[in-house]
ROVOLO-725370 format. One record per residue (C-alpha): residue number from 1; residue in three letters; chain; x, y, z. Coordinates in steps of 0.001 Angstrom, whole numbers. Example, Ala and Ser with C-alpha at 12.3 -4.5 7.8 and 13.67 -1.06 7.14 Angstrom:
% ROVOLO-725370
NODE    i   aa  ch       px       py       pz
NODE    1  ALA   A    12300    -4500     7800
NODE    2  SER   A    13670    -1060     7140
***
This chain:
% ROVOLO-725370
NODE    i   aa  ch       px       py       pz
NODE    1  MET   A   -86465   -24024   109965
NODE    2  LYS   A   -84625   -23824   106447
NODE    3  THR   A   -86847   -22958   103486
NODE    4  ALA   A   -86666   -25006   100142
NODE    5  LYS   A   -84358   -24267    97000
NODE    6  VAL   A   -85967   -25212    93902
NODE    7  LEU   A   -83708   -25286    90848
NODE    8  LEU   A   -86527   -24377    88000
NODE    9  THR   A   -85186   -24204    84789
NODE   10  GLY   A   -85990   -23844    81306
NODE   11  PHE   A   -85263   -24122    77226
NODE   12  GLU   A   -84283   -21390    75054
NODE   13  PRO   A   -85879   -21021    71296
NODE   14  PHE   A   -85219   -24256    69157
NODE   15  GLY   A   -86351   -25204    64973
NODE   16  ASP   A   -89942   -24114    64465
NODE   17  VAL   A   -90558   -22951    68371
NODE   18  ALA   A   -89700   -19772    67844
NODE   19  GLU   A   -91180   -18814    71640
NODE   20  ASN   A   -90334   -21494    74041
NODE   21  PRO   A   -93292   -22157    76317
NODE   22  SER   A   -90771   -22979    79147
NODE   23  GLN   A   -88502   -20312    79231
NODE   24  GLN   A   -91426   -18357    79335
NODE   25  ILE   A   -92467   -19919    82699
NODE   26  VAL   A   -88793   -19155    83858
NODE   27  ALA   A   -89147   -15721    83135
NODE   28  HIS   A   -92296   -15251    84901
NODE   29  PHE   A   -90678   -17031    88170
NODE   30  ALA   A   -87279   -15148    88112
NODE   31  ASP   A   -89061   -12318    88657
NODE   32  ALA   A   -90605   -13194    91408
NODE   33  GLU   A   -88363   -10565    93959
NODE   34  ASN   A   -88769   -12688    96857
NODE   35  GLY   A   -89353   -16727    96172
NODE   36  VAL   A   -91698   -18239    95490
NODE   37  ASN   A   -94571   -19301    99110
NODE   38  GLY   A   -91491   -19209   100618
NODE   39  LEU   A   -89387   -20988    98500
NODE   40  GLU   A   -86378   -19921    97449
NODE   41  LEU   A   -86068   -19801    93864
NODE   42  VAL   A   -83129   -20186    91445
NODE   43  THR   A   -84324   -20336    88116
NODE   44  ALA   A   -81675   -20517    84522
NODE   45  VAL   A   -82748   -21029    80931
NODE   46  LEU   A   -80282   -23894    79269
NODE   47  PRO   A   -79027   -23621    75698
NODE   48  VAL   A   -80673   -25770    73349
NODE   49  VAL   A   -76809   -27686    72646
NODE   50  TYR   A   -76295   -31237    72836
NODE   51  ASP   A   -72724   -29666    74444
NODE   52  LEU   A   -73513   -27731    76684
NODE   53  ALA   A   -76796   -28302    78502
NODE   54  GLY   A   -75354   -31325    80755
NODE   55  GLY   A   -72637   -28929    81258
NODE   56  ARG   A   -74855   -26159    82425
NODE   57  LEU   A   -77093   -27634    84625
NODE   58  LYS   A   -73951   -30248    86795
NODE   59  ALA   A   -72989   -26343    87149
NODE   60  LEU   A   -76304   -25130    88731
NODE   61  LEU   A   -76590   -27779    90516
NODE   62  ALA   A   -73123   -27617    91977
NODE   63  GLU   A   -73496   -23875    92777
NODE   64  TYR   A   -76563   -24279    94912
NODE   65  GLN   A   -77344   -27716    95564
NODE   66  PRO   A   -81203   -26860    95513
NODE   67  ASP   A   -83283   -29324    97359
NODE   68  ALA   A   -85894   -29978    94321
NODE   69  VAL   A   -85275   -29549    91042
NODE   70  LEU   A   -88346   -28232    88160
NODE   71  LEU   A   -86793   -29029    84317
NODE   72  LEU   A   -89545   -27817    81807
NODE   73  GLY   A   -89354   -28076    78568
NODE   74  VAL   A   -91473   -28020    75403
NODE   75  ALA   A   -93260   -30806    73239
NODE   76  ALA   A   -94340   -29598    69745
NODE   77  ARG   A   -97421   -31724    69284
NODE   78  ARG   A   -99177   -32066    73024
NODE   79  GLU   A  -101238   -30081    74702
NODE   80  GLY   A  -101556   -29404    77004
NODE   81  ILE   A   -99181   -30016    80383
NODE   82  HIS   A   -97404   -33346    80868
NODE   83  LEU   A   -95532   -35006    83369
NODE   84  GLU   A   -93019   -36961    82112
NODE   85  ARG   A   -92606   -40520    84678
NODE   86  VAL   A   -89975   -42050    83269
NODE   87  ALA   A   -86334   -40529    81858
NODE   88  LEU   A   -84177   -41983    79035
NODE   89  ASN   A   -80206   -42874    79327
NODE   90  LEU   A   -81073   -41511    75248
NODE   91  MET   A   -80198   -38502    72770
NODE   92  ASP   A   -82164   -38818    70074
NODE   93  ALA   A   -84335   -36208    68669
NODE   94  PRO   A   -86143   -35271    65152
NODE   95  ILE   A   -83857   -32052    64328
NODE   96  ALA   A   -80335   -30262    65124
NODE   97  ASP   A   -79894   -28385    67664
NODE   98  ASN   A   -79139   -24912    67909
NODE   99  ALA   A   -75546   -25604    66729
NODE  100  GLY   A   -76309   -27257    63637
NODE  101  LEU   A   -75808   -31078    65935
NODE  102  LEU   A   -78305   -33862    65284
NODE  103  ARG   A   -77625   -36934    67411
NODE  104  LYS   A   -80492   -40441    66956
NODE  105  GLY   A   -80167   -43501    69143
NODE  106  GLN   A   -76519   -41672    70999
NODE  107  ARG   A   -76622   -43089    75156
NODE  108  ILE   A   -75785   -39697    77139
NODE  109  ASP   A   -74083   -42219    79820
NODE  110  GLY   A   -73028   -45437    78251
NODE  111  ARG   A   -72451   -46884    82105
NODE  112  GLY   A   -76481   -46448    82780
NODE  113  PRO   A   -79332   -48078    82575
NODE  114  ALA   A   -81329   -47182    79075
NODE  115  ALA   A   -84430   -45266    81500
NODE  116  TYR   A   -84851   -43693    85293
***
């Protein structure tokens, strides 16, 4: 029986988020010696830089070819854990990324739909 491979990612600190909970969760599971509940777990912390994060994720997907992907993030105004039902094809943030770049109302994939 093949062990399922799961890619789990979080993000580094940014803006007013001095300790990113998504990074802490990834670090916790990265310490699991032999995966979690029979899963092969691949973990990574992504940079909070528009021009780097997508490329890093694509490289991880190509290298590890996971069976499932769980991407974690932080929404500072939320009071609990929330699943996103829709992924917007949009770069639109109230603050600059860690490289100082602010993107407002810019599509990620100009050929893709507005949402997935």
